C-alpha positions, -999 to 999 in steps of 0.1 A, spaced: -1 0 -1 14 34 -11 10 64 19 1 89 -2 -26 74 -23 -50 85 8 -43 119 9 -38 125 -26 -73 121 -31 -82 149 -2 -55 171 -11 -57 175 -48 -93 172 -48 -108 185 -19 -81 210 -9 -100 249 -12 -89 283 -17 -90 294 20 -69 265 38 -46 272 7 -48 306 21 -48 300 62 -13 278 54 0 304 42 -11 328 70 2 299 99 35 309 89 44 275 66 76 273 60 95 251 30 109 217 39 149 214 35 155 190 4 177 165 8 190 141 -25 172 110 -28 203 91 -13 201 102 22 191 76 44 196 69 84 219 52 102 212 21 115 215 32 148 185 59 143 163 30 128 167 11 158 150 37 177 117 29 162 112 63 141 100 65 112 119 88 90 103 115 65 122 135 41 114 156 14 134 148 -17 144 168 -54 119 155 -77 124 142 -110 132 169 -141 95 171 -153 86 186 -112 63 182 -94 70 170 -61 85 135 -41 96 121 -11 111 94 8 101 72 37 121 52 57 119 25 87 130 -8 103 106 -38 108 114 -68 130 109 -90 105 129 -106 78 131 -102 39 112 -129 27 85 -122 54 78 -90 47 83 -97 7 57 -115 10 34 -102 28 36 -73 6 30 -88 -23 0 -110 -10 -28 -87 -26 -53 -116 -20 -48 -103 17 -33 -65 12 -22 -47 37 -47 -17 38 -58 13 68 -93 18 77 -95 48 52 -98 26 20 -134 20 24 -137 -5 -9 -107 -24 -29 -104 -48 -58 -83 -67 -71 -88 -61 -107 -56 -81 -121 -32 -104 -103 -3 -122 -114 33 -133 -101 49 -101 -121 23 -75 -111 -11 -63 -105 -40 -39 -110 -59 -31 -81 -87 -3 -76 -97 17 -45 -118 37 -28 -111 58 1 -134 78 31 -116 109 21 -134 107 -17 -157 78 -22 -171 91 -51 -135 88 -68 -119 54 -74 -76 51 -79 -62 25 -100 -29 9 -94 -3 -10 -113 22 -23 -90 54 -42 -105 76 -68 -90 111 -75 -88 117 -104 -65 156 -104 -72 157 -68 -58 129 -72 -32 114 -43 -53 75 -31 -63 70 -2 -83 37 13 -86 23 41 -109 -14 60 -106 -28 42 -141 -57 75 -138 -47 105 -127 -64 126 -151 -103 112 -139 -88 118 -97 -70 154 -107 -31 145 -106 -10 146 -134 11 118 -123 20 96 -91 49 68 -91 74 57 -70 89 24 -57 90 4 -21 123 -16 -16 130 -40 15 167 -43 23 182 -65 47 208 -45 77 232 -59 100 216 -55 130 197 -91 135 170 -103 115 159 -69 101 146 -50 77 146 -13 63 117 -6 42 121 24 20 96 40 -3 95 68 -23 71 88 -47 67 110 -74 36 131 -80 21 165 -90 -13 179 -79 -28 214 -79 -17 224 -39 13 198 -34 37 218 -26 15 233 3 8 197 15 39 186 15 49 220 41 23 217 57 39 206 92 5 206 112 -19 176 111 -28 158 85 2 178 65 30 154 45 47 148 72 23 135 97 3 114 77 31 96 63 36 89 90 11 78 105 6 54 74 41 41 76 30 30 114 0 12 101 20 -8 77 47 -16 97 23 -31 128 10 -45 96 37 -64 79 44 -77 110 31 -119 118 -2 -119 127 -11 -115 163 -38 -107 186 -23 -70 184 -15 -72 148 -46 -89 131 -47 -91 91 -78 -80 72 -87 -111 51 -98 -90 19 -95 -123 2 -130 -136 18 -148 -104 7 -132 -115 -32 -146 -152 -26 -187 -142 -12 -190 -114 -37 -192 -83 -16 -165 -67 -32 -166 -76 -75 -132 -90 -90 -127 -82 -124 -99 -91 -148 -79 -63 -166 -66 -71 -202 -27 -60 -200 -3 -54 -223 24 -83 -220 30 -120 -232 2 -129 -201 -22 -112 -218 -39 -147 -216 -56 -141 -187 -83 -126 -208 -97 -154 -228 -91 -156 -267 -98 -191 -278 -89 -183 -315 -126 -186 -327 -132 -146 -329 -133 -128 -356 -116 -95 -356 -121 -89 -391 -95 -74 -415 -68 -47 -405 -55 -13 -424 -33 8 -416 -27 44 -431 8 55 -415 17 88 -418 52 103 -408 65 139 -417 104 150 -417 103 179 -445 86 208 -440 81 239 -468 79 266 -441 83 248 -406 111 232 -388 126 196 -402 121 168 -381 140 142 -367 127 110 -358 86 108 -380 97 94 -413 120 69 -397 93 60 -368 62 53 -395 92 32 -417 92 10 -388 61 8 -375 43 4 -410 69 -26 -412 55 -41 -379 24 -36 -380 26 -56 -414 50 -86 -411 40 -94 -375 2 -85 -368 -7 -87 -405 -23 -52 -415 -28 -38 -457 -6 -3 -447 -4 29 -471 30 40 -461 25 81 -469 57 102 -461 60 140 -462 22 144 -472 6 172 -483 -30 182 -466 -47 171 -499 -28 140 -497 -34 132 -465 -71 139 -468 -73 122 -497 -60 88 -482 -92 93 -455 -117 101 -474 -103 66 -497 -106 44 -467 -140 59 -453 -155 50 -485 -136 15 -493 -139 -1 -458 -163 -21 -446 -176 -31 -408 -159 -58 -411 -123 -40 -419 -102 -21 -384 -81 11 -390 -48 18 -375 -45 57 -386 -8 71 -371 10 103 -376 43 114 -365 46 150 -375 46 183 -359 11 199 -344 -1 229 -329 -26 244 -310 -48 278 -312 -56 282 -278 -79 309 -288 -103 285 -311 -98 256 -282 -85 238 -315 -57 212 -328 -40 203 -357 -20 183 -379 5 202 -400 10 188 -436 42 194 -458 24 224 -472 15 236 -441 27 273 -436 36 295 -401 17 322 -416 -20 302 -430 -41 281 -413 -51 272 -453 -30 238 -452 -38 225 -418 -58 198 -409 -79 202 -379 -85 173 -349 -128 180 -367 -115 176 -397 -97 135 -384 -132 135 -367 -153 139 -391 -138 115 -417 -141 91 -391 -175 101 -382 -182 89 -422 -166 54 -416 -184 22 -421 -153 1 -400 -161 -12 -373 -130 -2 -351 -108 32 -359 -76 41 -338 -58 75 -343 -21 72 -330 -10 106 -328 31 115 -318 28 150 -328 28 181 -301 -7 189 -285 -24 157 -298 -38 154 -263 -67 176 -279 -85 147 -292 -87 129 -261 -112 136 -233 -90 118 -200 -81 84 -196 -110 62 -188 -106 27 -173 -124 -5 -188 -139 -32 -162 -129 -62 -183 -140 -96 -179 -130 -128 -193 -158 -125 -225 -141 -90 -228 -122 -95 -262 -153 -110 -278 -172 -77 -266 -148 -52 -275 -148 -73 -310 -180 -65 -310 -192 -30 -306 -181 1 -320 -146 21 -313 -132 52 -323 -103 59 -296 -74 78 -299 -38 74 -285 -19 106 -279 20 107 -267 9 140 -249 -17 162 -239 -11 199 -244 20 198 -244 51 198 -266 62 159 -269 98 152 -281 112 148 -313 137 118 -301 153 104 -275 139 67 -281 161 42 -291 179 47 -323 165 73 -346 135 70 -334 111 93 -306 105 79 -268 65 72 -277 75 55 -309 99 32 -291 75 24 -263 49 21 -287 69 -4 -311 85 -20 -281 47 -31 -268 37 -46 -302 67 -62 -302 57 -80 -264 29 -94 -268 22 -127 -281 -21 -129 -285 -47 -100 -288 -37 -66 -275 -61 -43 -267 -62 -5 -267 -60 1 -234 -39 -18 -221 -12 -6 -253 -15 23 -229 -13 12 -196 22 -3 -208 38 24 -229 25 51 -205 48 50 -176 79 44 -200 72 73 -219 67 95 -187 100 88 -172 120 96 -204 106 127 -215 82 157 -204 54 146 -217 21 123 -210 6 98 -230 -32 102 -228 -59 78 -239 -95 81 -249 -129 75 -274 -131 102 -302 -154 129 -289 -184 126 -313 -165 100 -336 -191 73 -330 -174 54 -302 -201 26 -292 -179 11 -259 -161 -13 -279 -121 -9 -287 -90 -16 -310 -77 -51 -308 -43 -60 -320 -36 -95 -329 -1 -107 -336 -2 -131 -360 7 -160 -348 -20 -155 -318 -47 -154 -353 -29 -187 -365 -41 -206 -334 
């Protein structure tokens, strides 16, 4: 359990302006910032203290903290307890807990807190047994009013008997985060995190009359909490039923890459990204690919119009765009910039409305837009977690889908930084498809690539249905050739 999860709900969503003013008037001073490498001595840990530090955040901003304390149990005992998500360590502030997906590599959980019972926080916890480390990331930050939230917990033996040093580091960003982390009063970061660490430390210990561990698996088994199965973007996707009998239809792709512009700065990786992705989709996923390099506005619109005229309900269409993007704040409109776009005239720009209108008129059952460009988040409406059941693939295959995966929100995105001659986003996108050995839905693809893009750049990918484009609850599904042949 991550200590700050509970407080984030309260402070990111319910921290009112008056509270902020009161905090300032109370004489709040900034806590000193320590390097991430700071640790208390073994002697200090033996005093049963819980050490809370404000540490330097990562380059993307926000805030960060570090908590260190000692547990009177071996590393193996502590590790076994912490990764038992059927019987999780939870405080009284957790009023609802759902184990969405569970494996020996990671889990996905959904939790509701007493501070904000109307919001569900969805977490992915990835295990590294050899390092005795759990990496966590908030999968739906937009839904709960945050920009990002991730970190790790690690467990280490110390040379003072059969004891374990527990270290948790968290990186997060939400409105008024700095006020919370500097508030030395009750419910400020130090007070709140210390109290959570005390609860966590006690419940890690072997169960006793004074350390009773709540058995959440009983509630799950009695259907008091409805469990759901989460499709995930790894080779473990077999957790969601797919017997090869589902007719996913035919797959088509329009892959657009623009490096060379007549009136705008050249890009370095857009064409290389488009070429590599086109090859992978054709070779590994059986897509009929139309690769369009450095096209003009009319050429892009002609490709979209041709797909609208020729594709049927049995077809799936992926539209991948890598190139310049632009946001008109006054008109609240995003644009793709074709090769003939001029910086002084919108005549050759392609608006989000242009793209949406073409998609709305298409007969294809599933259409996904993947946009690796600046300000591409204007196509999305915010990430939505889907509750998945064993018949998920069948339902998603039958329902109409109009979805968009963007490389960032309303911010500039990196043109390089990935492996080889690829952007950070394209590297993560291809990596997720390469790992997949079965059927992979768009939601799970997003889950897989979001964190790597965030930690390697200053952009935050988004995934959602396309507003007013005819979405009806389905999702785009990538089916690897080897899986389809079974």
